[in-house]
C-alpha positions as CSV (number, residue, x, y, z in Angstrom):
1,M,11.6,36.2,-3.8
2,V,12.0,34.1,-6.8
3,L,10.6,30.4,-7.0
4,N,13.7,28.2,-6.1
5,F,14.3,24.6,-5.2
6,L,17.8,23.9,-3.3
7,T,19.1,20.9,-1.6
8,A,21.6,20.7,1.3
9,H,23.4,17.5,3.0
10,S,25.3,16.8,6.0
11,L,27.5,13.3,6.7
12,A,27.8,14.9,10.5
13,E,27.8,12.0,13.1
14,T,25.8,14.0,15.7
15,T,22.1,15.4,14.9
16,P,22.6,18.7,16.5
17,L,25.7,19.3,14.1
18,A,24.2,17.9,11.2
19,A,21.2,20.1,11.5
20,Q,23.1,23.1,11.9
21,Q,25.5,22.4,8.9
22,I,22.0,22.0,6.7
23,V,21.0,25.5,8.0
24,E,24.1,26.9,7.0
25,R,24.4,25.4,3.7
26,L,20.9,26.6,2.9
27,L,21.7,30.3,4.2
28,A,24.7,30.0,1.9
29,Q,22.6,29.6,-1.0
30,S,19.5,31.7,-0.3
31,P,19.5,34.4,2.6
32,H,15.7,33.8,2.6
33,S,13.5,31.5,4.8
34,P,11.8,28.4,2.9
35,S,8.3,27.8,2.3
36,L,8.4,23.9,2.6
37,L,11.5,21.7,4.0
38,L,11.6,18.0,2.8
39,V,14.0,16.3,5.4
40,Y,15.4,12.9,4.9
41,F,17.4,11.1,7.3
42,T,19.2,7.8,8.4
43,Q,18.1,5.9,11.7
44,A,21.2,6.9,13.5
45,H,19.6,10.5,13.6
46,D,17.0,11.7,16.1
47,A,13.9,13.3,14.3
48,A,12.8,15.4,17.5
49,V,16.3,17.0,17.6
50,L,16.3,17.5,13.5
51,R,12.8,19.0,13.9
52,R,14.0,21.5,16.7
53,V,17.0,22.9,15.3
54,L,15.3,23.4,11.8
55,K,12.7,25.0,13.1
56,S,14.5,27.3,15.6
57,R,16.3,29.0,12.6
58,F,13.2,29.0,10.2
59,P,10.3,29.3,12.5
60,D,7.7,29.8,9.7
61,V,8.8,26.9,7.3
62,R,6.4,24.1,7.1
63,L,8.6,20.8,7.5
64,I,7.8,17.1,6.6
65,G,10.4,14.5,6.7
66,C,10.8,10.7,7.1
67,S,13.9,8.5,7.6
68,S,15.5,6.7,4.5
69,C,17.4,3.4,4.2
70,G,21.2,3.6,3.8
71,G,21.7,7.0,3.0
72,I,19.8,9.5,0.6
73,L,20.5,10.6,-3.1
74,T,20.9,14.3,-4.3
75,Q,22.4,16.0,-7.5
76,T,25.7,15.8,-6.1
77,G,25.8,12.0,-5.1
78,H,24.8,9.4,-2.8
79,H,25.3,10.8,0.9
80,G,25.8,8.2,3.4
81,L,28.6,7.2,5.9
82,L,28.8,4.8,8.8
83,G,25.2,5.1,8.8
84,W,24.7,8.8,9.5
85,S,23.3,10.8,6.6
86,L,20.7,13.9,6.7
87,A,19.6,15.9,3.2
88,V,17.1,18.3,2.9
89,A,15.2,20.0,-0.1
90,A,14.1,23.6,0.2
91,L,11.6,25.0,-1.7
92,Y,11.2,29.0,-1.7
93,D,7.9,30.0,-3.2
94,D,6.1,33.3,-1.7
95,K,3.5,32.9,-4.1
96,G,2.5,29.7,-3.4
97,A,1.1,28.0,-0.3
98,Y,2.0,24.9,1.9
99,G,0.4,23.0,4.8
100,V,1.5,20.2,6.8
101,A,-0.2,18.1,9.4
102,G,1.1,14.9,11.1
103,Q,-0.3,12.1,13.8
104,A,1.4,9.8,15.5
105,G,0.2,6.2,16.6
106,D,-2.0,3.6,15.1
107,Q,-5.2,5.2,15.0
108,L,-5.2,7.8,12.4
109,D,-8.1,10.4,11.2
110,V,-6.7,10.6,7.9
111,R,-9.5,13.1,6.7
112,Q,-9.0,15.1,9.8
113,L,-5.5,15.1,9.1
114,L,-6.0,16.4,5.4
115,R,-8.2,19.3,6.6
116,R,-5.6,20.3,9.1
117,A,-3.0,20.5,6.5
118,I,-5.1,22.5,4.2
119,A,-6.3,25.0,6.9
120,D,-2.4,25.3,7.8
121,G,-1.6,26.1,4.3
122,G,-4.4,28.8,4.6
123,R,-6.5,27.7,1.6
124,P,-9.6,25.9,3.3
125,G,-12.1,24.7,0.8
126,E,-9.2,24.7,-2.4
127,L,-7.9,21.4,-3.7
128,P,-4.3,21.3,-3.5
129,Q,-2.1,20.4,-6.5
130,L,-0.3,17.9,-4.7
131,I,-0.5,15.8,-1.6
132,L,3.0,14.5,-0.1
133,L,2.5,11.5,2.0
134,H,4.8,9.6,4.4
135,T,3.6,6.8,6.6
136,S,5.0,4.1,8.9
137,P,5.1,0.9,7.0
138,G,1.9,-1.0,7.5
139,Q,-0.5,2.0,7.6
140,E,-0.2,2.9,3.6
141,E,-3.4,1.3,2.7
142,A,-5.7,3.0,5.3
143,V,-4.1,6.4,4.6
144,L,-4.8,6.3,0.9
145,A,-8.4,4.8,1.6
146,G,-8.7,8.1,3.6
147,I,-7.3,10.2,0.6
148,D,-9.8,8.4,-1.7
149,A,-12.8,9.2,0.8
150,E,-11.8,12.8,1.2
151,F,-10.9,13.6,-2.4
152,G,-11.8,10.9,-5.0
153,A,-9.1,10.8,-7.8
154,T,-9.1,14.4,-8.3
155,V,-5.5,15.2,-6.4
156,P,-2.2,13.8,-7.4
157,V,-0.6,11.7,-4.6
158,V,3.3,11.3,-4.1
159,G,4.3,9.0,-1.1
160,G,6.9,6.9,0.4
161,S,6.8,4.8,3.8
162,A,9.6,5.6,6.3
163,A,12.5,3.2,6.2
164,D,15.5,1.8,8.2
165,D,18.4,0.1,7.8
166,G,17.7,-3.2,8.3
167,V,13.7,-3.7,8.9
168,T,14.1,-3.6,12.7
169,G,11.2,-0.9,13.1
170,E,13.6,2.0,13.7
171,W,12.0,4.2,11.1
172,Q,11.0,8.0,11.9
173,L,8.5,10.4,10.8
174,C,8.6,14.3,11.6
175,W,6.9,17.3,11.2
176,D,6.6,20.9,12.2
177,E,4.8,20.2,15.6
178,G,5.9,16.5,16.4
179,E,7.6,13.2,15.4
180,G,7.1,9.6,15.7
181,T,7.7,6.0,14.7
182,Q,4.4,4.8,13.9
183,G,1.8,7.7,12.2
184,C,1.3,9.8,9.1
185,V,2.6,13.0,8.2
186,V,1.0,14.7,4.9
187,A,2.0,17.9,3.2
188,V,-0.7,19.8,1.1
189,L,1.2,21.7,-1.9
190,Y,-0.3,25.0,-3.8
191,P,2.8,25.8,-5.4
192,D,3.3,28.8,-8.1
193,C,4.5,26.6,-10.9
194,Q,3.5,23.5,-12.8
195,L,4.0,20.0,-11.5
196,A,4.5,16.8,-13.3
197,F,4.3,13.1,-11.7
198,Q,5.4,9.6,-12.4
199,F,4.5,6.5,-10.4
200,H,5.8,3.2,-11.8
201,S,7.7,0.1,-11.4
202,S,11.1,-1.5,-13.2
203,Y,9.8,-4.9,-13.8
204,V,8.2,-7.1,-16.4
205,P,5.7,-10.2,-15.6
206,T,7.0,-13.9,-16.0
207,E,4.3,-16.7,-16.9
208,R,4.2,-17.7,-13.4
209,H,1.3,-16.8,-11.3
210,G,-1.2,-18.5,-9.0
211,I,-4.2,-17.6,-6.6
212,I,-4.0,-16.4,-3.0
213,T,-6.0,-19.3,-1.0
214,A,-5.1,-18.3,2.5
215,L,-3.7,-15.2,4.2
216,E,-3.5,-13.6,7.6
217,G,-2.8,-9.9,7.4
218,R,0.1,-9.2,5.2
219,E,1.4,-13.1,5.5
220,V,0.3,-14.8,2.1
221,L,-0.2,-18.5,4.0
222,T,-1.0,-20.3,0.5
223,I,-1.0,-20.2,-3.1
224,D,-3.1,-22.4,-5.2
225,N,-3.5,-24.5,-1.6
226,E,0.1,-25.1,-1.2
227,P,2.4,-23.5,1.2
228,A,3.2,-19.8,-0.1
229,A,7.1,-20.0,0.5
230,R,7.1,-23.4,-1.5
231,V,5.3,-22.3,-4.6
232,Y,7.7,-19.0,-4.5
233,A,11.0,-21.2,-4.2
234,R,9.6,-23.3,-7.2
235,W,8.6,-20.0,-9.2
236,T,12.2,-18.5,-8.5
237,E,13.9,-21.7,-9.5
238,R,15.7,-22.4,-6.0
239,Q,17.6,-25.5,-5.5
240,V,16.6,-25.5,-1.5
241,P,13.7,-24.0,0.0
242,W,13.7,-20.4,1.3
243,P,15.0,-20.0,4.8
244,V,12.7,-18.9,7.7
245,G,13.3,-15.3,8.2
246,P,14.2,-12.1,6.2
247,I,14.7,-12.6,2.9
248,L,13.9,-9.0,1.4
249,R,17.3,-8.4,0.1
250,E,17.4,-11.8,-1.8
251,T,14.0,-11.1,-3.7
252,T,14.5,-7.9,-4.9
253,L,14.8,-9.0,-8.6
254,S,11.6,-11.5,-8.1
255,P,8.8,-9.6,-6.6
256,L,5.2,-10.4,-6.7
257,A,2.4,-8.4,-8.2
258,R,-1.1,-8.0,-9.1
259,Q,-2.5,-6.4,-12.3
260,V,-4.6,-3.6,-11.8
261,G,-5.5,-2.8,-15.2
262,T,-4.6,-2.0,-18.7
263,L,-2.9,0.9,-20.6
264,D,-3.2,0.6,-24.4
265,E,-3.7,-3.0,-24.2
266,M,-0.7,-3.6,-22.1
267,P,-1.5,-4.5,-18.5
268,Y,0.0,-2.8,-15.3
269,Y,0.6,-3.9,-12.2
270,K,0.9,-3.1,-8.2
271,L,4.1,-4.7,-6.9
272,S,4.5,-6.5,-3.5
273,H,8.2,-7.2,-2.1
274,P,8.3,-10.5,0.1
275,D,10.5,-9.5,3.0
276,A,10.1,-12.7,5.3
277,V,9.5,-16.3,5.2
278,T,7.4,-17.5,8.3
279,A,7.4,-20.7,10.4
280,R,4.4,-22.2,8.9
281,E,5.8,-21.7,5.0
282,G,3.9,-18.5,4.7
283,L,5.4,-15.3,2.8
284,R,5.0,-12.0,4.7
285,L,4.6,-9.1,2.1
286,F,5.2,-5.0,2.5
287,T,1.5,-4.7,1.1
288,E,-1.7,-5.8,1.9
289,T,-3.4,-8.6,-0.2
290,R,-6.8,-9.9,-0.5
291,L,-8.1,-13.4,-0.5
292,G,-8.8,-15.0,-4.2
293,E,-6.3,-12.3,-5.8
294,R,-4.0,-13.5,-8.6
295,L,-0.2,-13.0,-7.9
296,Q,2.1,-12.9,-10.7
297,L,5.8,-13.3,-10.0
298,M,7.6,-10.4,-11.6
299,Y,11.4,-10.0,-13.0
300,S,14.1,-7.3,-13.4
301,S,17.8,-7.4,-13.6
302,Q,20.1,-4.6,-12.1
303,E,20.5,-3.1,-15.8
304,G,16.8,-3.0,-16.2
305,L,16.2,-1.1,-13.0
306,L,18.8,1.0,-13.6
307,Q,17.1,2.0,-17.0
308,R,13.6,1.9,-16.2
309,S,14.2,4.2,-13.3
310,L,14.8,7.1,-15.9
311,N,11.1,6.8,-16.2
312,A,10.9,8.5,-13.1
313,V,12.3,11.8,-14.3
314,R,10.4,11.7,-17.7
315,I,8.5,14.8,-18.5
316,E,5.7,13.7,-20.8
317,P,4.7,16.3,-23.4
318,E,1.1,15.2,-23.2
319,Y,0.8,16.7,-19.9
320,G,-0.4,19.6,-22.3
321,M,2.1,22.1,-20.8
322,A,3.7,24.8,-22.6
323,G,6.7,24.0,-24.3
324,N,8.9,26.4,-22.5
325,L,8.4,24.8,-19.3
326,Q,11.7,24.1,-17.7
327,P,12.4,21.6,-14.3
328,I,13.9,23.7,-11.4
329,G,13.9,20.8,-8.8
330,A,12.4,17.4,-8.5
331,L,11.4,14.5,-5.2
332,V,12.1,11.2,-6.6
333,V,10.8,8.7,-4.0
334,F,12.7,5.4,-4.8
335,C,12.4,2.1,-3.1
336,A,14.7,0.7,-1.0
337,G,14.9,-2.6,-2.2
338,C,15.7,-1.6,-5.8
339,R,18.6,0.5,-3.9
340,L,20.0,-2.3,-2.6
341,A,20.0,-4.3,-5.9
342,L,21.7,-1.6,-7.8
343,G,24.7,-1.6,-5.1
344,D,27.8,0.2,-6.6
345,S,25.3,1.3,-10.0
346,L,23.9,3.9,-7.4
347,S,25.8,6.1,-8.5
348,D,25.3,5.9,-12.0
349,V,21.4,7.1,-11.2
350,V,22.9,10.5,-10.5
351,G,24.4,11.1,-13.8
352,H,21.3,9.6,-15.6
353,F,18.7,11.9,-13.8
354,S,21.2,14.6,-14.5
355,Q,20.9,13.8,-18.3
356,R,17.3,13.8,-18.4
357,L,16.5,16.8,-16.2
358,G,19.4,19.1,-16.8
359,E,21.9,20.2,-13.9
360,I,18.9,20.9,-11.6
361,P,18.9,19.9,-7.7
362,F,16.9,16.9,-6.7
363,I,16.5,14.7,-3.6
364,T,15.7,11.0,-3.6
365,P,15.0,9.0,-0.1
366,F,14.8,5.2,-0.2
367,T,11.4,4.1,1.3
368,F,9.8,0.5,2.6
369,G,6.8,1.4,0.1
370,E,5.7,4.1,-2.6
371,Q,2.3,5.9,-3.0
372,G,0.7,7.3,-6.2
373,R,-1.6,7.3,-8.8
374,L,-1.9,4.5,-11.6
375,P,-2.4,5.3,-15.1
376,H,-6.3,5.2,-14.6
377,G,-6.2,7.5,-11.6
378,E,-6.5,4.3,-9.0
379,L,-4.5,5.6,-5.5
380,A,-2.2,2.8,-4.9
381,H,0.5,1.4,-2.4
382,G,3.1,-0.5,-4.0
383,N,6.7,-1.8,-3.6
384,L,9.5,-1.7,-5.6
385,M,8.4,1.7,-7.6
386,V,9.4,5.2,-8.0
387,S,7.0,8.0,-7.1
388,S,8.1,11.6,-8.2
389,V,7.2,15.0,-8.6
390,I,9.2,17.6,-10.8
391,F,8.6,21.2,-10.3
392,L,8.3,23.0,-13.9
393,E,8.4,26.8,-14.4
394,S,8.4,29.1,-17.7
């Protein structure tokens, strides 16, 4: 079997029919059973039904999936109809190895999860070439700490947090043996090809910043000893205070960030998306922060998001790869907030990606947080970022 990366999608408005259409559309492209299925779907679908139908037709496949906000993107366009969308990427690779493990609930044993996935791939004791990670929102930092504890800075990570259409907690995860709304699923990849990775944001810093002086969980209470929502309103030049309640859509182009390091004397950042103003004038974020950290206001525009999203499919010559390597497929994990900010320009992303990569299959879920390694190897969970892997062969 030749190494291959294929995608299929369905807009069917029932989960059994959508899953069956995916099976038929994959079989129309290849008679073989995939080695790994990446499964992305909107909250209208039932993850348990998806898993059962796909596994009944491809019993030996490894499967990892999570829900996506407002549809899924592939090389053929944006797929979403009245809240219904299912798309998969299928990797065919009989010379490689793949393992998946998942766990539902809030109490995760990440190191045990990683070992189970490696054992599932039949490669005990061997470091994977990639860890693909999907978690429920709120558990990302703990999961990344577990990966760091197990592997240090040695293994690339690409990930995204499960999403729904309205930040109402209706996200889902699925894997070979189960599914859940809270939890984590990891896949370990040992492919018979080369991989290229990107993890970056599309934002630039402003000159407005302050120190976190009080917080509780993911809620920043005060910045420079002043209510955080009041400070943020001043930074964003609002004429009236931010209203109590969800502000996710309105804050996409002006998130907050913490500087993590510098590369070639240029600072780089980990972003935090404000998703709500609380009754006590706090700001609830989609990441954890720490007391005493400096928050900086960041900025982007719709055009800036579109142009800098192209960095997600950039293949750097300094990777040291042979010049004859060509991309055969890509997974591009894209922030749901950026997706909302792009609006109708979302369709332009497909054309830009195709210009950069060539006419190859790719799949893009829209997530509530992105995970990857920063320039000096730091494992990070951020918002409004892009985390991607490109599969390359000679």
